[in-house]
N, C-alpha and C positions, 0 to 999 in steps of 0.2 A: 467588536473583536471579530476579525475575519476568520473564516474556516481554514484550518491547516491542510485540508484536503487538496491534493494536486491532481486529481482525476486519474490516478493509476488503478486503484481498486483491485489489487491482487492481494490475496490473503495467505498468510502462513497457516497451514492446517492445524498445527499444534497449538499455537497461541491465539489465533484468530485476528492477529494484528495485520493491518494493511502494510504492504511493503513500501507504499508511497509516502504515507503520512504517519503510520503507527496506530491509527484509531481502529477500534473494532467496529463491527456493524452496529452494535448497541451504542457505542460512543457517537457514531454518526447520527443516529436517530436522536440521541439525547442532545447533541449539539444544536439540532434544529428546534427542539421542543423545550429544553430545560436550560435556559441561559445561565442560570446560577451554577451549573456544573462545568461550564466552559473552562474556567481557570484550572480546575483540577484535571480535566481531560488534557489540556494543553501541557500542563506540568509533567504528565506521565510520558509524553511522546518522545523526548530525547533519549531516555533510558531504553524505551522499547526499540527505537530505531538502532541504537547502539548494540543491543542484544541481537537483533536480526542481522546486523552487519557482522558481528562476531561469529554468528552461526553460518556465515558464508552467503547470505542473501544479498542481492543488489537492492539498495534502498533509495528512497527519494526518486529523483529524476532518472537515476540509473536503472531503476526497476521498470520504468516506462520504456527505456531503450531496449532492455533485455526482452521485453514482451514483443515489441515490434519486430525484433530480429527473429524470434522464434516463429512468429506468425508468417513472416515473409519467406523463411528458409525452405519449407516444403515445396512451395510453388517454384521457387528459384531453382531447386534441385530436380524439378520435373516429377515430383511425387504427388501431384494433385490428383483429384478424382479422375478415374478412367472413363 
């Protein structure tokens, strides 16, 4: 079973859920070390992502695009270090 991680790794501060895949940091560690927990972790992700989306967060690949935009915008606007 492949990891649901899509390498976004941005977390909601309240829930600890990744905006990309829905896993917590603990889930990601467990995914690597405790294969018997993988099905339970994967089963929880759709509801988590739906809750994040309902709260107004960009989720999945959209969270990746949002991050890139924010990182690029200060330099594009000339607000970089002086």
